[in-house]
C-alpha positions as CSV (number, residue, x, y, z in Angstrom):
1,M,15.5,1.2,8.6
2,L,15.3,4.2,10.7
3,K,18.3,5.8,9.9
4,D,17.9,9.7,9.8
5,K,14.1,9.5,10.3
6,V,13.1,12.2,12.9
7,C,10.9,10.8,15.5
8,I,9.2,12.3,18.3
9,V,8.5,9.9,21.7
10,T,6.2,11.4,24.4
11,G,6.9,9.9,27.9
12,G,10.4,9.2,26.7
13,A,12.3,9.7,30.0
14,S,11.0,6.5,31.4
15,G,9.2,3.1,30.8
16,I,7.8,2.2,27.4
17,G,8.7,5.6,26.0
18,L,12.6,5.0,27.0
19,A,12.6,1.8,25.5
20,I,11.4,3.4,22.5
21,A,13.6,6.2,22.1
22,E,16.5,3.4,23.3
23,S,15.7,1.1,20.5
24,F,14.9,4.0,17.5
25,S,18.5,5.6,18.2
26,R,20.3,2.3,18.3
27,E,18.5,1.8,14.3
28,G,20.1,5.2,13.7
29,A,16.9,7.5,14.3
30,K,17.0,11.3,15.4
31,V,14.9,11.5,18.1
32,V,13.4,14.3,20.4
33,M,12.7,12.8,23.7
34,A,9.4,14.6,25.4
35,D,8.6,14.3,29.0
36,I,7.4,16.8,32.1
37,N,10.5,15.2,34.1
38,E,13.3,17.8,33.2
39,E,15.9,15.7,35.3
40,K,15.4,12.3,34.3
41,L,14.9,13.6,30.5
42,I,18.1,15.8,30.9
43,K,20.1,12.7,32.1
44,E,18.5,9.6,29.7
45,S,18.6,11.9,26.8
46,E,22.3,12.6,27.0
47,R,22.8,8.7,27.7
48,I,21.7,7.7,24.6
49,G,22.8,10.9,22.5
50,Q,19.2,12.1,21.7
51,D,17.5,15.7,21.6
52,Y,15.1,16.2,24.5
53,F,11.9,19.1,24.8
54,K,10.5,19.5,28.2
55,G,7.3,20.1,28.2
56,D,3.7,19.6,29.9
57,L,1.8,17.8,27.0
58,S,-1.4,18.3,29.1
59,K,-1.0,21.8,27.8
60,R,-1.8,22.7,23.8
61,E,0.9,25.2,23.3
62,D,3.7,22.7,24.6
63,C,2.4,20.2,22.0
64,F,2.6,23.0,19.5
65,N,6.0,24.1,20.6
66,L,7.2,20.0,20.8
67,V,6.5,19.9,17.1
68,D,7.8,23.5,16.5
69,F,11.3,22.6,18.3
70,T,11.5,19.3,16.2
71,V,11.0,20.9,12.9
72,E,13.1,24.1,13.6
73,R,15.7,21.5,14.6
74,F,15.2,18.6,11.9
75,S,12.9,20.1,9.0
76,K,10.6,17.4,9.5
77,V,8.7,14.8,11.4
78,D,8.6,11.4,10.0
79,I,7.5,9.5,13.4
80,L,5.4,10.3,16.2
81,V,4.9,8.0,19.0
82,N,2.7,9.1,21.6
83,V,3.3,6.8,24.9
84,A,2.9,9.7,27.5
85,G,0.5,8.5,30.5
86,I,0.2,8.3,34.3
87,Q,-2.1,6.4,36.2
88,T,-4.2,7.4,39.1
89,V,-5.5,4.8,41.4
90,S,-8.8,6.2,43.6
91,P,-12.1,5.1,44.5
92,I,-14.3,7.1,42.2
93,E,-15.7,9.1,44.9
94,D,-12.6,10.1,46.0
95,F,-11.0,10.6,42.4
96,P,-9.8,14.4,42.2
97,E,-11.1,16.3,39.6
98,D,-8.1,18.2,38.4
99,K,-6.2,15.2,37.9
100,W,-9.1,13.5,35.9
101,D,-8.9,16.9,33.6
102,F,-5.0,16.4,33.6
103,M,-5.5,12.6,32.5
104,I,-7.6,13.5,29.8
105,S,-5.7,16.0,28.7
106,L,-2.2,14.2,28.1
107,M,-3.5,10.8,27.1
108,L,-6.0,11.5,24.8
109,T,-6.4,15.1,23.7
110,A,-2.2,15.4,23.2
111,P,-2.0,12.6,21.2
112,F,-5.1,14.1,18.5
113,L,-2.8,17.6,18.6
114,L,0.6,16.2,18.0
115,T,-0.8,14.3,15.3
116,K,-2.8,17.3,14.0
117,Y,0.5,19.3,14.4
118,V,2.7,16.9,12.4
119,W,0.2,16.0,9.8
120,P,1.4,18.7,7.4
121,Y,5.0,17.7,7.8
122,M,4.2,14.0,7.1
123,K,2.0,14.9,4.2
124,K,4.9,17.2,2.5
125,E,7.4,14.4,2.9
126,E,4.6,11.8,1.4
127,W,5.6,9.7,4.5
128,G,5.1,9.2,8.4
129,R,3.9,6.8,11.0
130,I,1.8,7.4,14.0
131,I,2.0,5.3,16.5
132,N,-0.3,5.3,19.8
133,L,0.8,3.2,22.6
134,N,-0.8,2.5,26.0
135,S,0.4,0.2,29.1
136,I,-1.7,-3.2,30.4
137,H,-3.8,-0.5,32.0
138,G,-5.5,0.3,28.4
139,L,-6.9,-3.3,28.3
140,V,-7.2,-4.4,32.1
141,A,-8.3,-2.2,35.0
142,S,-6.8,-2.7,38.3
143,E,-8.5,-2.3,41.5
144,L,-10.0,1.2,42.0
145,Q,-9.1,2.6,38.4
C-alpha cells in the first residue's frame, strides 16, 4: 500500500517516529527520517536503508530545508508524519522559559510549518496524508508536567 510513497517522519531516530519509519520502510515507502540526534539518526537510517535529514525542527529554516531536501531527492512528498517531541518535567516555578519556547516551536509550530510547506506538493499530486501524533502525555499529564 505504501510502495513508492515518499514519507517524511519527524522524530525518526527513536521511539514512535522510528517505529513508524521502520513500518513504512517494510511496506515499500521511501522515508526521510528527520531528527536532531545525528548519531542515532545515521545509525537507524542506515540500518533500515532510508534517507535522513539532521535538523532542529524548532527552527523555521530547518523545517523548510527538510521539505526542500525531500522534494529535491524524490520530487514529491506523499505523507508527512509529525512525531517529534520532548518532555520536560519541572515544577512550574522552576520551569525554564527557554525550554518552553523550544517545546512550543518543536511540537506546535513545526507541524504547522511542515504542513504548510508540503501542502503545495500534495495538492499538485492530488493526494497526500498528514498525520500528527503524540505520546500518552498528550492525553494524561505526569506529575510536575
